[in-house]
N, C-alpha and C positions, 0 to 999 in steps of 0.2 A: 421863249423863242417866238412869242406871238407877233412881235414887231417885224419879223422877217417874212415877207410874202414872196414865195417862189412860184414861178410858172410850173406847169406840169412837166415840161421838158427839163427844166433845171432840177426839179425833184428827182426825176428818173436818172439824170446824169450823176447827181450827188449820191443817190442810192447805189448806183452801179460802182462808183469809185470807192465808196466806203466798203462795200461788200467784197470787192476785188482786193482792196488793201488788207482787209481782215484775213482773207484767205491766203494771199501770197506774200504780204509784207513788202511789196515793191510799189514804186510810183506808177500811176496809171495814166496812160496816154490816150489821146483822142481815137487812135486806131482801134484800141481794145474796146472803147466805149461804143464805137460805131457798129461793132458786131452784135450789140444788144438788139434783139429782135423787136423790142418795144419802141426803138428809136428809128425813125425813117429819114433823119436829116444827114447832111454831109459831115465829113470830118472837120471841114472849115467852120461850119456852124457850131459843132461841138466844141471846138477850140475857143470860139468866141464866148460860148456859154461858160466854159471852164474858167476863162479869164474873168468873167463877171462874178462867178462864185468865189474866185480868189479875192477879188476886190471887196466882196462882202464879208470876208474873213472866214469863209467856210472851207476853203482849200488853201494849200500852200505848195510852193514849188521848191523841193529840196535841191540845194546845190545848183548845178546847171542842167539837171534832168529836164526832159521835155514833159515828163509826166507830173501829175499832182498827187498829193496825199491829203487826207482830211486833217483839219485842225481840231483842237478840242471843241470849238464851237460847231464844227461840222459833225463831229460825233454826237454832240448833244442834240443837234437838230435831228439827226438820224434816229437816235433813241426816242426822242419825244414825238416825232412826226412821221418817220418813214419805215421804221423796222417792222417787218411782217411778223405776225405771230408764228413762232416756231412750232411745228407739229412733231411731237415726240414720237420716236419709233416704238413699236411693240416691245422690243427688248429693253429699252430705257424704262418704259412704264413698269414692266414686270420686275426689273431689278429694284426700282424704287419701292414698289408695292411689297417686295420681299423684305426690304428693310423695315417697312411699316408694320409687317406682320410679327416682328419681334415683340417681346414683352415691352410694352410702351411705358410702363409706370416709372422706369428709371430714366430721367432726362439725360444724365451723363452718358449712359450707354447708347442712347439714341444719337447724341451729339457725336460720339466717337464713330459710330457706324456711318452716319450721314456724311461727315467730313471726308472720310475715305472714299465713299461712293461718289461724291461731287467731284473730287480731284481726279478720280479715274475716268469719269464721264467727260470732263471738260478739258483735261490737260492743262489746267491752271492750278495755282496754289489755293487750297480750300481752307476756310476758317470756320470753326464752330464755336459759338460764344454763349456762355451763360452770363448775361450782364448783371451788373450790380443793381440791386433793387432799391438801395437807399433807405431801407427800412429796418436796419439793425438797431435794436433797442436794448439797453442795459437796464435790467429790473432791480438789481441790487449790487452794491459795492460791499465787499468784505476786506479785512486787512489783518495782517499779523505784524505786530510791532517788533522790530529786530533790535534797534538801538536808537539813540538820540538823532542819528543821521540816516537811518534806513528803515524801510518797511516794505512788506510784500502787499501789493494791491491786487485784489481779486475782482474780476468783472464777471457777473452772472447775467447772461443774456436771456431774453424772452424765450428763445428756442431751447433753453436748458444748457447750452454750451457754456463752459467756464474757461476763462483765460486768466493768466497771472502775469504780473510784471513787478520786478524788484525795483523800488524807487530809492535813489540816493539823493541826499540834499545837504548842502553846507550849513543849512539852518539847524539850530538846536531845537529839537521837537520833543517835548516831554510826553509821557504816556497819556496824560490828561489832554494835552493839546492835540495829540494824534487822534484820540477818541472824538474830540470836538470837530476836528477836520473831517473825519469819516461821517459824522452825523450831518455835516453841511453837504457833503457829496451826495448822500442818500436823499437828502431833502430837496436839493436843487438840480441834480444831474441824472436822475433816473427817469425811465419812461419816455425818453426823448430820442428822436433820430439825430444824426450828426448835424443836419441843417437847423434843428431846433436849439442846439447849443450855441446860442448867439453871443456876440460880443457884449451886449448889454447885460446878459445873464452872468457872464464871466466877470465883468467890471463890478457888478453888485456883490458877487461872492467875494471878490478881493477886498471890497470895502468892509464886509462883515469880518473877514479874517484878520484884518489889521496887520500886525507884524508878521503873520504867517502868509501874507498875500503872495510873496515870491514862490511859495510852494505850489500854488495853483497852476501856473503856466505849464510846468513839466507834466503835471498830472493830467491836465486837459489834453495835452499833446498825446499822452499815452492812451487816453480815452479814444481820441480820434483814430489812432493807429489800430487799436483793438477792434473798433467798429469797422474800419476799412478792411482789416484782415478777415473779420467774421463775414462781411458782406462783399468779399473781394471779387466775386465772379470767377469764371474760368474761361480759358481760351485754348482751343486745340487747333493745331495747324498740320495739314497734310499736303504732301506734294510740293515741298519747297524746291525740289530738284527740277520741277517743270520750268522754273524761271530760266534755267540754262538753255532751254529750247528756243528762246526768243532773243533776237539780236538787240532788242531794247535794253537788255540787262548784260550786254557783253562788256561794258565798261566796268572794270574792277571796283571803282569807287561807288558806282550805282548799286552793284550787286552787294557790296559790303553794307551799304546803308539798309538795303532790304533785309539782309540776313540779321542785322542788328535789331531791326524792327521786330522781326519774328522771335528773336531770342529774348528780347526785353518784354515784349507783349503788352506792357502797361498802356502805351499810347493807343493801341487798337482797342483795348478793353475800355478805356476811358471814352473813346469816340463813340462806340456803340452804346455804352451805358448812358452817356449824356444826351445823345441825339433822340429827341422825342418830337417828331413832326406830325404824328398821327398816321403816317403812311407806313404800311408794312414793308414795302419795297423801297430800297434806297440805292440810287445809282450815282456814284461820284466819279467824275472823269478828270484825270490830270490834276490841274491846280485847284479843282473843286475839293480835293482832299485836304483836310486840315493838317495832315501830317506831311512834312516836307519831303521825307524819303519816298512818298508815293506820288510826287508831282509828275512822274512819267508813267503812272499806272492808272488802271481803272479798278474800282472797288465796288462790288455789287453785293448787297446782302438783303436777306428777307427774314423778318421776325417770325417767331413761333409763339402762338398764344395758348394759354390754358385758362379756361374760364374767363376769357376776355383780357387776361393780363399777360404782358410780354414776359416769357420765361426763358427765351433763348433766341439765337439767330444763327443763320448759316450764310456763308458768302464765299466769293472767289476774288482773288487778287491776280491781276495779270496786266499785260500791256494795254494801252488805250485802244489798240486795234483788236479788241476782244469781240468774240462772237456773242454780241449782246442778246440777240433773240433767243438763242439756244440756252444760254446761261440763265436768263430770266425765266424761261419756261421750266427748266429743271428745278430751280429754287422755289418757284411758285408751287409746283406739283408736290414737291417733298414737304415743304413747310406747312402747306394747307392740309396735307394728309396727316401729318403729325398733330397739328392743332385739332383736327376732327377726331383723331384717335384718342387724344387726351380728354376731350369733352365727352366722347362716348363712354370712356372709362369712368368718368365721374358720374355720368347719368346712371350707369349700370351699378 
């Protein structure tokens, strides 16, 4: 937003419109802005300034209303340049600190408590995420030969967890060929993350296997699936009913899309797991969201760190006219407190 240079008057008018629209959800007219004590200009001057802000893409005029509402660009400018730091109340701080005083060693328990707290505080839908680490590693493959066309494949992970998968193949595989195939798997596909199981590694293994090469593709697929399941992350959602409080979700099709997103969960989990910008706080407004169902929503989340490593995230999803300052303050206070508690626990 650095390229947009606004006068102080335009900044005050934009800020007033955004904050009024967040609070009431209605278009804001010049008369309401003129009541702002920080502005000493006439309604006519305010209307001219609003028209200029509209031409800059920061405001829009819905239908034939005389009032304006912020655009996505207007909200982005507000978040980046205008939003005042929200001062949390003593009650909010005490409730968060009470959550932090719980036994902090179990991340899943903290996620559950925090998501409920965030939803009740903000009146938005809250998400608590344990993202994928991308570090699942299989240390050993074992197998039980069932027949010429079937065998049980056993995945032994570095964590000690064991998963099994029954593999069926139209190929005729003798016990000796099966043993050789397992030897190749243990020699070429252990000690690797999913990203390290590259196409070149697979092609080389197929070359070595010769006539048994078609067996490798379903086995590699099973390996990826086992690793993904092992390192699948978790997503908790609280306060879905809050969506019904906002007219932005009154259209049945829009509401169905959001409910499907929460039910399926995979897209949200992928988004948070994949996004690594180095910033602990992420604010996505409208079309900035990579998920189509959220094009009419804002998604704000804050990561939690343990020993410098991201181990979780908390966030809220709601309409673009979200109370950004308050949400950001609550997420920051909660996630920083949990990160500090984790680090103190490890030092102790």
